[in-house]
Backbone as a printed PyTorch tensor [residue, N CA C, xyz], in Angstrom:
tensor([[[   5.0460, -175.4920,    5.6870],
         [   6.1470, -176.6180,    5.6130],
         [   7.3170, -176.3820,    4.7800]],

        [[   8.5370, -176.3070,    5.1870],
         [   9.6450, -175.8490,    4.5880],
         [  10.0200, -176.9390,    3.3680]],

        [[  10.9490, -176.5880,    2.3960],
         [  11.2870, -177.2490,    1.3240],
         [  12.0850, -178.6210,    1.4650]],

        [[  12.8490, -178.7560,    2.6660],
         [  13.6370, -179.7630,    3.2630],
         [  12.6020, -180.9280,    3.6080]],

        [[  11.6040, -180.3830,    4.3630],
         [  10.6060, -181.5030,    4.8370],
         [   9.8920, -181.8900,    3.7660]],

        [[   9.4870, -181.0160,    2.7150],
         [   8.8650, -181.4530,    1.5970],
         [   9.5080, -182.7980,    0.8270]],

        [[  10.7700, -182.3710,    0.5780],
         [  11.5370, -183.3820,    0.1290],
         [  11.7830, -184.6220,    0.8210]],

        [[  11.7920, -184.5480,    2.2380],
         [  11.8560, -185.7400,    3.0130],
         [  10.6070, -186.4750,    2.6730]],

        [[   9.3570, -185.9330,    2.7140],
         [   8.1050, -186.6100,    2.6970],
         [   8.2470, -187.1330,    1.3910]],

        [[   8.5600, -186.6580,    0.2880],
         [   8.5500, -187.2250,   -1.0850],
         [   9.5020, -188.3280,   -0.9940]],

        [[  10.5910, -188.1380,   -0.5840],
         [  11.4830, -189.3310,   -0.5620],
         [  10.9140, -190.5000,    0.2300]],

        [[  10.1790, -190.1610,    1.3890],
         [   9.4850, -191.2400,    1.9900],
         [   8.5110, -191.9740,    1.2810]],

        [[   7.5220, -191.1320,    0.4250],
         [   6.6350, -191.6370,   -0.3430],
         [   7.3450, -192.6280,   -1.4830]],

        [[   8.3800, -192.2220,   -2.0450],
         [   9.0970, -193.1370,   -3.0640],
         [   9.5220, -194.1300,   -2.3810]],

        [[  10.0650, -194.1030,   -1.3360],
         [  10.8410, -195.2680,   -0.6650],
         [   9.6340, -196.1900,   -0.4360]],

        [[   8.4670, -195.7940,    0.2350],
         [   7.3020, -196.5190,    0.4930],
         [   6.7580, -197.2850,   -0.6620]],

        [[   6.9070, -196.6280,   -1.8430],
         [   6.4490, -197.1720,   -3.0280],
         [   7.0420, -198.3710,   -3.1280]],

        [[   8.4730, -198.1860,   -3.2740],
         [   9.5140, -199.4220,   -3.3600],
         [   9.1510, -200.6470,   -2.4110]],

        [[   9.0210, -200.3190,   -1.2370],
         [   8.7140, -201.2880,   -0.2910],
         [   7.1740, -202.0800,   -0.7170]],

        [[   6.1670, -200.9420,   -0.9150],
         [   5.0560, -201.7490,   -1.4080],
         [   5.0000, -202.5650,   -2.4150]],

        [[   5.8050, -202.2890,   -3.5440],
         [   5.7740, -203.0790,   -4.6980],
         [   6.4140, -204.2590,   -4.3930]],

        [[   7.4560, -204.2970,   -3.2150],
         [   7.8350, -205.8700,   -2.9290],
         [   7.0500, -206.7520,   -2.2650]],

        [[   5.8610, -206.4020,   -1.7850],
         [   4.7890, -206.9730,   -0.9500],
         [   3.7730, -207.4000,   -1.8540]],

        [[   2.9000, -208.6250,   -1.6980],
         [   1.9080, -209.1510,   -2.2430],
         [   0.7020, -208.6010,   -2.0010]],

        [[   0.4120, -207.2240,   -1.7250],
         [  -0.6320, -206.6320,   -1.5500],
         [  -1.2110, -206.1910,   -2.8520]],

        [[  -2.4160, -205.9680,   -2.9030],
         [  -3.1630, -205.3090,   -4.2600],
         [  -2.2550, -203.8560,   -4.4900]],

        [[  -1.8700, -203.8160,   -5.8370],
         [  -1.0190, -202.7330,   -6.1290],
         [  -2.1410, -201.5540,   -6.0410]],

        [[  -3.1410, -201.3300,   -6.3610],
         [  -4.2540, -200.4010,   -6.2550],
         [  -4.4530, -199.7100,   -5.1000]],

        [[  -4.5230, -200.5040,   -3.9450],
         [  -4.6060, -200.1740,   -2.5240],
         [  -3.3010, -199.3620,   -2.3500]],

        [[  -2.1130, -199.7010,   -2.4770],
         [  -0.9430, -199.1750,   -2.2710],
         [  -0.8660, -197.9220,   -2.7130]],

        [[  -1.1840, -197.8990,   -4.0490],
         [  -1.1050, -196.6210,   -4.9410],
         [  -2.1230, -195.4560,   -3.9630]],

        [[  -3.3040, -196.0720,   -3.7490],
         [  -4.3080, -195.1450,   -3.4730],
         [  -3.8070, -194.4810,   -2.1070]],

        [[  -3.0110, -195.4300,   -1.2700],
         [  -2.5390, -194.8890,    0.1300],
         [  -1.3690, -193.8630,   -0.2220]],

        [[  -0.3880, -194.1260,   -1.0380],
         [   0.2510, -193.1590,   -1.4430],
         [  -0.1380, -191.9190,   -2.0960]],

        [[  -1.2360, -192.0530,   -2.9280],
         [  -1.9020, -190.7480,   -3.2470],
         [  -2.4530, -190.0150,   -2.0510]],

        [[  -3.2110, -190.6670,   -1.3720],
         [  -3.9010, -189.6760,   -0.1600],
         [  -2.7130, -189.1080,    0.4980]],

        [[  -1.5940, -189.8240,    0.9760],
         [  -0.6000, -188.9990,    1.5850],
         [  -0.0660, -188.0540,    0.6510]],

        [[   0.3780, -188.3000,   -0.5200],
         [   0.7300, -186.9170,   -1.3090],
         [  -0.2900, -185.8790,   -1.4360]],

        [[  -1.3650, -186.2800,   -1.6060],
         [  -2.4050, -185.0810,   -1.7240],
         [  -2.7350, -184.4700,   -0.1980]],

        [[  -2.4320, -185.2840,    0.7150],
         [  -2.6040, -184.3290,    2.2050],
         [  -1.4110, -183.5160,    2.3550]],

        [[  -0.3240, -184.0820,    2.1060],
         [   1.0990, -183.0840,    2.2450],
         [   0.7910, -181.8020,    1.2980]],

        [[   0.4420, -182.1120,    0.1690],
         [   0.3040, -180.9930,   -0.8500],
         [  -0.8000, -179.9320,   -0.2990]],

        [[  -1.9300, -180.3700,   -0.0600],
         [  -3.0480, -179.3680,    0.3790],
         [  -2.7680, -178.6410,    1.5790]],

        [[  -2.2910, -179.2800,    2.5970],
         [  -1.9050, -178.9170,    3.8690],
         [  -3.3490, -178.6400,    4.3230]],

        [[  -4.3750, -179.4080,    4.4630],
         [  -5.7420, -179.0920,    5.2220],
         [  -5.7840, -178.7850,    6.3390]],

        [[  -6.8400, -177.9770,    6.9210],
         [  -6.9430, -177.9630,    8.4860],
         [  -7.9310, -179.2300,    8.5560]],

        [[  -7.7540, -179.4220,    9.9500],
         [  -8.7060, -180.5390,   10.4300],
         [ -10.1470, -180.4530,    9.9510]],

        [[ -10.8050, -179.1750,   10.0330],
         [ -11.9150, -178.8690,    9.3610],
         [ -12.2170, -179.1780,    8.0640]],

        [[ -11.2660, -178.7730,    7.2460],
         [ -11.3130, -178.7470,    5.8420],
         [ -11.2900, -180.3810,    5.4080]],

        [[ -10.4100, -181.1490,    6.1940],
         [ -10.0220, -182.3980,    5.9460],
         [ -11.4210, -183.4790,    6.4200]],

        [[ -12.0890, -182.8770,    7.0340],
         [ -13.4200, -183.6050,    7.6770],
         [ -14.4480, -183.4040,    6.4630]],

        [[ -14.4970, -182.3570,    5.8170],
         [ -15.3280, -182.0000,    4.5940],
         [ -14.6620, -182.7690,    3.2700]],

        [[ -13.6260, -182.3640,    3.0880],
         [ -12.6740, -182.7850,    1.8850],
         [ -12.9130, -184.3530,    1.4760]],

        [[ -12.3070, -185.0580,    2.4730],
         [ -12.1020, -186.5270,    2.1870],
         [ -13.3290, -187.3020,    1.7010]],

        [[ -14.5980, -186.8560,    2.3940],
         [ -15.9290, -187.9190,    1.9400],
         [ -16.1400, -187.3760,    0.4490]],

        [[ -16.0590, -186.1700,    0.3310],
         [ -16.6270, -185.7970,   -1.1010],
         [ -15.1150, -186.4020,   -1.9030]],

        [[ -14.1090, -186.3960,   -1.7630],
         [ -13.0350, -186.7150,   -2.4730],
         [ -13.1670, -188.3750,   -2.7830]],

        [[ -13.3970, -188.9880,   -1.7440],
         [ -13.2690, -190.5430,   -1.9390],
         [ -14.9100, -191.0270,   -2.8100]],

        [[ -16.0070, -190.2480,   -2.5370],
         [ -16.9650, -190.5300,   -3.1720],
         [ -17.1500, -190.1420,   -4.6030]],

        [[ -16.2430, -189.2940,   -5.1000],
         [ -16.1240, -189.1730,   -6.5210],
         [ -15.0040, -189.7890,   -6.7280]],

        [[ -14.1480, -190.3250,   -6.2870],
         [ -13.0120, -191.2980,   -6.9370],
         [ -13.7850, -192.3330,   -7.1200]],

        [[ -14.6810, -193.1250,   -6.1130],
         [ -15.4050, -194.4060,   -6.4270],
         [ -16.5560, -194.3130,   -7.6200]],

        [[ -17.0160, -193.0640,   -7.7670],
         [ -17.8540, -193.0090,   -8.8850],
         [ -17.2380, -193.0790,  -10.2480]],

        [[ -16.0040, -192.2030,  -10.5000],
         [ -15.2480, -192.1200,  -11.3450],
         [ -14.7370, -193.5890,  -11.8330]],

        [[ -14.2800, -194.4510,  -10.6580],
         [ -13.8500, -195.6880,  -10.8460],
         [ -14.9320, -196.4510,  -11.4430]],

        [[ -15.9390, -196.5040,  -10.9660],
         [ -17.0400, -197.1550,  -11.2670],
         [ -17.3580, -196.8870,  -12.7830]],

        [[ -17.4970, -195.6930,  -13.2430],
         [ -17.6360, -195.5420,  -14.8730],
         [ -16.2620, -196.0450,  -15.5580]],

        [[ -14.9980, -195.9000,  -15.0200],
         [ -14.0170, -196.4550,  -15.9230],
         [ -14.0960, -198.1330,  -15.8360]],

        [[ -14.5660, -198.6300,  -14.8530],
         [ -14.5230, -200.1800,  -14.7520],
         [ -15.5830, -200.4530,  -15.9410]],

        [[ -16.7090, -199.7340,  -16.1090],
         [ -17.9700, -200.2310,  -16.9290],
         [ -17.1030, -199.9210,  -18.4690]],

        [[ -16.4970, -198.6600,  -18.5390],
         [ -15.8670, -198.4420,  -19.9190],
         [ -14.9960, -200.0120,  -20.1210]],

        [[ -14.0630, -199.9100,  -19.5280],
         [ -13.1270, -201.1510,  -19.7980],
         [ -14.0650, -202.4420,  -20.1470]],

        [[ -15.0460, -202.8000,  -19.1480],
         [ -15.8500, -203.8220,  -19.4940],
         [ -16.5280, -204.0020,  -20.9260]],

        [[ -17.4150, -202.7600,  -21.1620],
         [ -18.3700, -202.6250,  -21.9660],
         [ -17.8850, -202.0400,  -23.5410]],

        [[ -16.7840, -201.3910,  -23.5300],
         [ -16.4530, -200.9530,  -24.4730],
         [ -14.6730, -201.3020,  -24.9090]],

        [[ -13.9370, -201.0550,  -24.0550],
         [ -12.3780, -201.4950,  -24.1560],
         [ -12.4400, -203.1520,  -24.6900]],

        [[ -13.1600, -203.8580,  -23.8110],
         [ -13.3590, -205.3770,  -24.1440],
         [ -13.7630, -205.5570,  -25.5380]],

        [[ -14.6460, -204.9830,  -25.8750],
         [ -15.1300, -205.1520,  -27.4940],
         [ -14.4580, -204.5010,  -28.3890]],

        [[ -13.5240, -203.8150,  -28.0410],
         [ -12.4800, -203.2990,  -29.1760],
         [ -11.4380, -204.2330,  -29.3170]],

        [[ -11.2990, -205.3650,  -28.6540],
         [ -10.3650, -206.1830,  -28.7090],
         [ -10.3520, -206.8930,  -30.0100]],

        [[ -11.7900, -206.7650,  -30.4230],
         [ -11.8630, -207.9010,  -31.7390],
         [ -12.2550, -206.5850,  -32.7540]],

        [[ -11.6850, -205.6240,  -32.8300],
         [ -12.2320, -204.4790,  -33.5490],
         [ -12.4020, -204.6150,  -34.8990]],

        [[ -11.7440, -205.5320,  -35.6570],
         [ -11.8430, -205.8550,  -36.9050],
         [ -13.3230, -206.8050,  -37.1590]],

        [[ -13.8360, -207.3940,  -36.3080],
         [ -14.9610, -207.9620,  -36.3600],
         [ -16.2040, -207.2470,  -36.1570]],

        [[ -16.2550, -205.9160,  -35.8210],
         [ -17.1700, -204.9300,  -35.3570],
         [ -17.8230, -204.5520,  -36.7300]],

        [[ -19.1680, -204.4370,  -36.9770],
         [ -19.6360, -203.8220,  -37.9480],
         [ -19.7900, -202.4490,  -37.9970]],

        [[ -19.8320, -201.6680,  -38.9340],
         [ -20.0850, -200.3380,  -38.6950],
         [ -21.1720, -199.8240,  -37.7470]],

        [[ -22.3420, -200.4780,  -37.8600],
         [ -23.3770, -200.0620,  -36.8750],
         [ -22.9090, -200.5840,  -35.3630]],

        [[ -22.2070, -201.4900,  -35.3710],
         [ -22.0290, -201.9480,  -33.9300],
         [ -20.9490, -200.7600,  -33.3350]],

        [[ -20.1520, -200.6720,  -34.4660],
         [ -19.0930, -199.5300,  -34.0650],
         [ -19.6380, -198.2980,  -33.6000]],

        [[ -20.8710, -197.8230,  -34.4320],
         [ -21.5240, -196.6880,  -34.0060],
         [ -21.9050, -196.7370,  -32.9540]],

        [[ -22.6600, -197.7900,  -32.5640],
         [ -23.4000, -197.9550,  -31.0280],
         [ -22.2590, -197.9980,  -30.0730]],

        [[ -21.2680, -198.4790,  -30.2730],
         [ -20.1720, -198.3710,  -29.2390],
         [ -19.4960, -197.0480,  -29.0700]],

        [[ -19.4220, -196.4850,  -30.0160],
         [ -18.9650, -194.9920,  -30.1170],
         [ -20.1510, -193.9200,  -29.2060]],

        [[ -21.3190, -194.2120,  -29.4800],
         [ -22.3760, -193.6060,  -28.5880],
         [ -22.3130, -194.0390,  -27.1630]],

        [[ -22.0470, -195.3700,  -26.9420],
         [ -22.0320, -195.7630,  -25.4560],
         [ -20.6950, -194.8490,  -24.8730]],

        [[ -19.6230, -194.7970,  -25.5670],
         [ -18.4990, -194.0820,  -25.1290],
         [ -18.6250, -192.7590,  -24.7570]],

        [[ -19.2680, -192.1320,  -25.6280],
         [ -19.7260, -190.6240,  -25.5510],
         [ -20.6140, -190.6670,  -24.2370]],

        [[ -21.4930, -191.4040,  -24.1550],
         [ -22.6450, -191.3200,  -22.8080],
         [ -21.5340, -191.3410,  -21.6320]],

        [[ -20.8620, -192.1450,  -21.7090],
         [ -19.9160, -192.4420,  -20.4550],
         [ -18.7540, -191.4290,  -20.3890]],

        [[ -18.3180, -190.7360,  -21.3770],
         [ -17.4620, -189.5260,  -21.1610],
         [ -18.4390, -188.2550,  -20.5880]],

        [[ -19.5720, -188.2480,  -21.1380],
         [ -20.7620, -187.2160,  -20.7850],
         [ -20.6600, -187.2200,  -19.1610]],

        [[ -20.8380, -188.4030,  -18.8610],
         [ -21.2940, -189.0660,  -17.4530],
         [ -20.1800, -188.5490,  -16.4290]],

        [[ -18.8390, -188.8800,  -17.0350],
         [ -17.5200, -188.4020,  -16.1940],
         [ -17.4940, -186.8410,  -16.0650]],

        [[ -17.7340, -186.4010,  -17.1860],
         [ -17.6810, -184.6870,  -17.2780],
         [ -18.7130, -184.2560,  -16.2020]],

        [[ -19.9000, -184.5670,  -16.2850],
         [ -20.6940, -184.1490,  -15.2250],
         [ -20.4330, -184.4780,  -13.7630]],

        [[ -20.0440, -185.7860,  -13.6420],
         [ -19.3000, -185.9690,  -12.1950],
         [ -18.1070, -184.9530,  -11.8300]],

        [[ -17.3650, -184.7600,  -12.9370],
         [ -16.0830, -183.6230,  -12.5160],
         [ -16.7520, -182.4270,  -12.1620]],

        [[ -17.6460, -181.8780,  -13.1630],
         [ -18.1470, -180.4560,  -12.8400],
         [ -18.9540, -180.4770,  -11.3860]],

        [[ -19.6450, -181.5330,  -10.9520],
         [ -20.4420, -181.6990,   -9.6180],
         [ -19.2220, -181.6710,   -8.6500]],

        [[ -18.3520, -182.4290,   -8.9050],
         [ -17.2220, -182.4460,   -8.0370],
         [ -16.7540, -181.1100,   -7.6580]],

        [[ -16.2140, -180.3440,   -8.6020],
         [ -15.5240, -178.9680,   -8.6330],
         [ -16.3680, -178.2170,   -7.8960]],

        [[ -17.5930, -178.2840,   -8.1280],
         [ -18.5880, -177.4020,   -7.3890],
         [ -18.4910, -177.5450,   -6.1410]],

        [[ -18.8930, -178.8280,   -5.4170],
         [ -18.6670, -179.1480,   -4.1460],
         [ -17.3320, -179.1240,   -3.4430]],

        [[ -16.1710, -179.1910,   -4.0270],
         [ -14.8010, -179.1200,   -3.3620],
         [ -14.7500, -177.4590,   -3.2520]],

        [[ -15.3100, -176.6770,   -4.2350],
         [ -15.0480, -175.1520,   -4.2940],
         [ -15.9190, -174.8390,   -2.8160]],

        [[ -16.6460, -175.3140,   -2.3880],
         [ -17.6420, -174.9340,   -1.3400],
         [ -16.8240, -175.7910,   -0.0390]],

        [[ -16.0990, -176.7360,   -0.1240],
         [ -15.4530, -177.5410,    0.9320],
         [ -14.1230, -176.8610,    1.4410]],

        [[ -13.1990, -176.4910,    0.5510],
         [ -12.0120, -175.8330,    0.5560],
         [ -11.9370, -174.5470,   -0.2990]],

        [[ -10.7030, -173.7720,   -0.1100],
         [ -10.4870, -172.5970,   -0.8620],
         [ -10.3840, -173.0010,   -2.3470]],

        [[ -10.8340, -172.1420,   -3.2900],
         [ -10.4320, -172.1220,   -4.6240],
         [  -8.8500, -172.4730,   -5.0310]],

        [[  -8.1020, -171.7080,   -4.1920],
         [  -6.7240, -171.9790,   -4.4890],
         [  -6.4690, -173.6150,   -4.0840]],

        [[  -6.8000, -173.8860,   -3.0060],
         [  -6.7000, -175.2610,   -2.6280],
         [  -7.3570, -176.2190,   -3.5950]],

        [[  -8.4240, -175.8860,   -4.3260],
         [  -8.9130, -176.6990,   -5.3020],
         [  -8.1930, -176.9780,   -6.5170]],

        [[  -7.2460, -175.8030,   -6.9360],
         [  -6.5270, -175.8260,   -7.8600],
         [  -5.0680, -176.5760,   -7.6580]],

        [[  -4.8670, -176.5660,   -6.1260],
         [  -3.6760, -177.3590,   -5.7670],
         [  -3.8530, -178.8720,   -5.7780]],

        [[  -5.0760, -179.0700,   -5.4660],
         [  -5.5170, -180.4170,   -5.4590],
         [  -5.3600, -181.1700,   -7.0880]],

        [[  -5.6900, -180.2460,   -8.0180],
         [  -5.7470, -180.7190,   -9.4480],
         [  -4.1710, -180.6750,   -9.7590]],

        [[  -3.1280, -179.7540,   -9.2320],
         [  -1.8760, -179.8520,   -9.6600],
         [  -1.4990, -181.1910,   -8.8920]],

        [[  -1.8830, -181.4140,   -7.6610],
         [  -1.3220, -182.6590,   -7.0960],
         [  -1.7000, -183.9450,   -7.5540]],

        [[  -2.9160, -183.8210,   -8.0180],
         [  -3.0830, -185.3140,   -8.9030],
         [  -2.2570, -185.5430,  -10.0710]],

        [[  -2.0290, -184.3630,  -10.7890],
         [  -1.4420, -184.3420,  -11.8610],
         [  -0.0320, -184.8060,  -11.5250]],

        [[   0.7030, -184.2650,  -10.6430],
         [   1.9760, -184.5570,  -10.0270],
         [   2.0960, -185.9270,   -9.5120]],

        [[   1.2490, -186.4680,   -8.9830],
         [   1.1300, -187.6870,   -8.4860],
         [   1.0320, -188.7670,   -9.7440]],

        [[   0.3860, -188.4870,  -10.5630],
         [   0.2130, -189.5060,  -11.8070],
         [   1.5430, -189.4170,  -12.6050]],

        [[   2.1060, -188.2110,  -12.5670],
         [   3.4500, -188.0560,  -13.2490],
         [   4.8760, -188.7590,  -12.4270]],

        [[   4.6900, -188.4700,  -11.2050],
         [   5.6930, -189.3570,  -10.2920],
         [   5.5660, -190.6100,  -10.4690]],

        [[   4.2760, -191.3180,  -10.3370],
         [   4.0280, -192.7210,  -10.4690],
         [   4.3780, -193.3320,  -11.6620]],

        [[   4.1500, -192.4690,  -12.9260],
         [   4.4310, -193.1940,  -14.3240],
         [   6.0720, -193.2470,  -14.2380]],

        [[   6.6270, -192.1500,  -13.9550],
         [   8.3790, -192.0240,  -13.9350],
         [   8.7420, -193.1370,  -12.9700]],

        [[   8.3280, -193.4980,  -12.1440],
         [   8.8310, -194.5150,  -11.1900],
         [   8.4480, -195.7990,  -11.9530]],

        [[   7.3800, -196.1460,  -12.6530],
         [   7.0480, -197.2780,  -13.2350],
         [   8.1580, -197.4510,  -14.5780]],

        [[   8.4780, -196.4580,  -15.0890],
         [   9.4570, -196.4160,  -16.2920],
         [  10.8060, -196.6350,  -15.6730]],

        [[  11.2690, -196.1130,  -14.5220],
         [  12.4280, -196.2120,  -13.9560],
         [  12.6800, -197.8120,  -13.6880]],

        [[  11.5080, -198.3490,  -12.9320],
         [  11.4540, -199.8750,  -12.5670],
         [  11.6080, -200.6870,  -13.6230]],

        [[  10.9710, -200.4540,  -14.8970],
         [  11.3500, -201.3510,  -15.9290],
         [  12.6610, -201.2690,  -16.3600]],

        [[  13.1950, -200.0760,  -16.6120],
         [  14.5590, -199.7590,  -17.0780],
         [  15.5220, -200.6270,  -16.1550]],

        [[  15.2470, -200.4400,  -14.8630],
         [  16.4050, -201.1550,  -14.1410],
         [  16.2140, -202.7970,  -13.9650]],

        [[  15.0360, -202.9840,  -14.4760],
         [  14.5140, -204.2570,  -14.3740],
         [  13.8010, -204.9620,  -13.1710]],

        [[  13.5000, -204.0060,  -12.1300],
         [  12.8040, -204.2720,  -10.9260],
         [  11.3970, -204.3170,  -10.7660]]])
């Protein structure tokens, strides 16, 4: 895919984001759709690779999201009243956070191992870069929207 086509796709993605933000759909679903399109374009997967890649990727995303929800519910929520925590409670909370971080780490390691068997190592690194680039682009667009008042 040449550079002009890539630029057109990225512009289309950004325009789609603008349209999506104007609708009353859940933002997470819209972001996920954009992320899938972004990753698909970046990785240029063959149909065989895609059939193996997406189930692994989606399962990993679901597991990570479950851990993040648990972290928000069980840890971040308790930190809202941080000053009321005793040292013992803070210690227990920190241990819970460490356990969740370890769980995320183990999931990420297993994910990379599965992914390296599903697609090439180079495409695995492209995936990592694509996810980082998507996050940067999303944050930039959010900042730009705040500045413009939209």
